N, C-alpha and C positions, 0 to 999 in steps of 0.2 A: 833485536838479536836474530844474528843470522845463524840458524841453527847449524848448519854444515859446518860453517866456520868454528862454531863453538864445539862441536863435536870433534873435528879435527883438531883442535888447540887440546881438548882433554882426554882424548881417547887412549893417549899412552898411561895416564894417571890410572884410567879406569882398569885400562887392562893389567895393569901391575897390581892394582887393588884385588881384583878377582884372582890374581895368581897367590896373593899372600893369604887371601880368604881359603882358597883352596888347600893349603897346607898349613893352617892355622895352629895344629900341633907340633910343627918341627921348626917354628921361627926362633931365631937368635933374638937377643935383647935388642940389637938395631932394627931387626926387621919387626918387631912388635911396635916400636916406637913409629917407624915408618908407616904400619896399618893403621896406627891411630890417627896419624896426620893425615893419611890418605883417605880415611873414612870421613872426618870432618870437613875435609874439602868436597868430597862427594856430596855430604848432605848439604852443603853449602850452594854445590852446582845444581842439586835437587830443587832447591828454594828458588835458585834464579829461574830455573826453567819454568818451574810452575807459575811463577809471578809474571814471568815476562812473555815466553813463548810456550802455552801449555801444549807440546806436541806428545799426543797419546805415547806413542812407541818410545820416544826418549824418557817420557816419564815413567811408564812401566819398567824400563830397563834400569834406570837409576833408583827407582823404589825398591826394586828386588836387590839390586846391588848393596844399597844403603842397609836393607834389612838384614843381610847376611853379614855385611861387617860389623852391624852393631851387635849382632850374636855373637861375632867373635870377638870383639872388643870387650863386652860386659861378661862374656862366659857362659856357660849353659845354664840354663833355668834351674833355679833351686826347686827342689820337688816339693810338693805341695805339705807333705808331712813335717819338712823341716821348717817351712813356713809356721806351720801351725805350732809346732813345738817353741821355736822361737817368739810367737807370739805370747805363749803361756809362760815360758821362762824369763822373757825380758820385757816386751811391749806392755803386756797388761799390768803386771806387778810395778813396773816402773811409774806409770801414771798413777795408780791408785796410791803408792807410795808419795808421789810428788804432791798429790793435792789433799794429803792426808788429814791436815789441818783444817781444810774446808769440810771434808765429811765427817771428822771426829766432832766439829764445832756443830754440824747440823744434828749429830747425834746427841749430844749434850742439850741443845736447845729444845729438840722434840721430846726427849724423854721428861724434862723439866717441865714442858707444858703439859705433856700427858697426864703428868703424876697431879700436877695442879687440877687439871679438869677432873680427874679421878676423886681426889680428894673432897672436891668441891661437889661433885655429884653424890659421893657416898655419904656425906655429912649433911646434906641438905634435902629433905623431903620436898620442899618447894621446887626444888629444881627437877627431882624425879618426877613431880607430878606433871610438868610442862614436858617431859620426855614421853610419857604414855600413862595410860591408867595403870593402876596397879595389878590389874589381871594381865594386862598385855606384858609389863615388865616381869612378873613372876613367870609367865609362859617363856620370856626370852632366856630368864637366868637357870630355870629349872630344867628345860627342854632343848629351846632353838639353839642356843648358844653350843651345846654339846654335841647335838643331833647333825649340827652343821658339817662336823667334820667326818661323818659316817653316812652321811644322806644318800651319797653317789659311790658306784665303785671305784676302787682306789686308782685304777689306770685313768679313767675319766675324770675324777677329780683332780688328780696331778696335772692333768692337761690344763685343766681349767684354772686351777691356781697359777699355774706358770705363764699362762697367756695372760692372765690379769695382771700380775705381777710385772711381766715385761712390759705391759703396756703403760704401767705406772711410772715404771723406771724411764721408760722412754719418752714419756712427757716430761719428766722431771729434767732430762738432759736436753732434749731438743729446746724446750721452752726458755731454757737458760739464757739464750741468746738474746731475749727481751729482758735483758738488764736483770734478769733473775727472779724477777717478781712473779710469774706464773708458778716457779718451782717454789718460792716461798710459800705460795698459796697451797699447794699440792702437801708440803709438809705441814703447813698449820691444818688441813682437813684430816690428815694421817693421824696427826697428834689427839686432835679433838675427838675422832672416832674410837681410837684405842682408849683414850681417858675417860669416854663416857662408858663404853662396854665394861672397863675394869671397874669404875666407880658403883656401876649397878650391881655388878657381881658381888662385890665387897658389900654393899649395902644389905644384900639378902644372904650373906654368910657364906658365899661362894668364892672367895678369894683364892682359896687353893686349887679349887677347879679351873679358875681363870688362868693362872699361872701355869698350872699343868698341861692346860691345852695350848696356851699362848708360847712359851717358852722353846719347846723341842724345835719347832720350825721358825719360830718369829726371830730368833736370836740371828740367825744367818739371813732371813729372809729382811728384815728392817736395816740388817748392814747394808745389805746390797741395794736398798731402796736409800738409805743417807747416802751412800758411796755415789748414787745416780744424782741424788740432789745436789750433794757439795760439788760434784763435778759441774753440774749444770749452774751452779753459783759462781764458781770460778770463771766459768765461760762470759756469764754476764757482766762480772767485775772486770774481766779482760777488755769488754767493749768501753766500760768507764774508764779504765786506767790500764792501758797496754805495757806501762813500763818503758823500758829502753829500746823497745821493739816498735816498729810501726805498725799502727793499729789494724790494718788490714793482715799484715803477715801474723801479728800475734793472734788476731780473732782466728785466723785459717789454721794455725798450729795449734791452738786449744780446741778448735772444732773437731780436726783430725784425732786429737788424744780423746777428745769424748767418745767418737766412733768406737775406738778400741775399748773404752770402758763398757759402751753398751754391748758390744761382741761379747767381752768377757762375762758381762752378767747374765747374759743367756744361759751360761752353762751354771753359775753360781745359783740362780734363780730355778733353773731345772732340779738341782740337788735339793734346795729349800723345799719346792713343791713336792719332791718324791718324799721328803721326810714328813712334810704336812698330811700326805695321803697314806703314808704306810705306816710311820711311828706314832703321831699324835693321835689317832684314834685308836690304837692297838690297846691290847689288854695288858700291856707291859706295866710293871709298877713306875708310877710318876717319876721317881728318881732315876730311873733308867731312861726314860722317854726325854726328861730335861738333860740327863747326861749325854745324850746323843747329839742334841742341840748345842750343847755347851761344846764338846768335842769338835763337832763341823766347823763351828765358829773360831775356835781356837786353831785349829789346822789352817782356815782361811786366812786369819789375821797373821799365823806365824809364817805362812806362805808369802805374804804381803812384805813383812818386816823383812825377811831374810833376804828374797830373791829382789824385791823392790829398791831396798836401800842398796844392794850391790849392784844393780843395774844403774841408778841414778849416780852412785859414785863413779860408775864407768863411764858417765856422761850421757846415758839414755834420758829421754824425755817422755816417752810414750807415743811420740809422732811417728806416723808410718812413713814409708817411702812414698814419693809422689814426684810426678813431673817428668818429662823426657830427658834422657841421657845427655843431651845437647840440646843447645838451642841454636839452629842454624843461622847465619846472617844471609839477609837478601841484599843483593847487589848488582 
């Protein structure tokens, strides 16, 4: 490519584009159309120069022009607070609502499995003997289980709980790409742990204490974990059956939606961690503590049902914006 000839051939277009960009707020409809067309041409010119004759001066000039023109075409950047507001009002509830059958299924399966293990442990002294010596179990049900929630300062404990739960949720989401197998394993372990702890507490007549300590924070916390797991399972199933979409595109879209869930769950788990640190071990009556957990969970589910259903009906999927504004052609 002859650089001088190329510049001479397109100098007029670039100059016109610069002029339109400089007065972008006062353009007529025809001039806006012209701006878009010249921006696309300039982007193609930049691609051609980079691939054929990477002249530093020309590349720099065209890069600056294309960047300014892109800003004029796409408009001013949306403030960060608006992005955050849209994420909370549209993106996050949309994906949570869209995958609702997956995480509701994970909820039902996990609760059933935990209940089965709990009943098995509570009614079987032989099983209890395999878990620990009677003295160890009595220490657990009479002291350790309850002391766990008040052993550390509330702020420190809340951060510890939040970090652990975010990690569990992240594993459930990320490893869903492996056909959902690791996610199912995480769900299984969680159900077994809850079931065994509950079974031991009931076997020693501490069932009320168990639910009084688990429910205030556990309702919202487990909802978040089940949501993460359900989204991970959905991602794993997409690898197997992408539906009418191409597999690569389907996995990419579901993967980006999973990222949206992960970001949203950071806030949800922070709330459940705060409840676990401040409400669960407090001296409030059990009914009040459980009521806090029920209220927090109902608010979250209502938020998903109302905003999520509205967003999905409007065509939202929970996917996040991606990719460049245009894809210049090299020629």
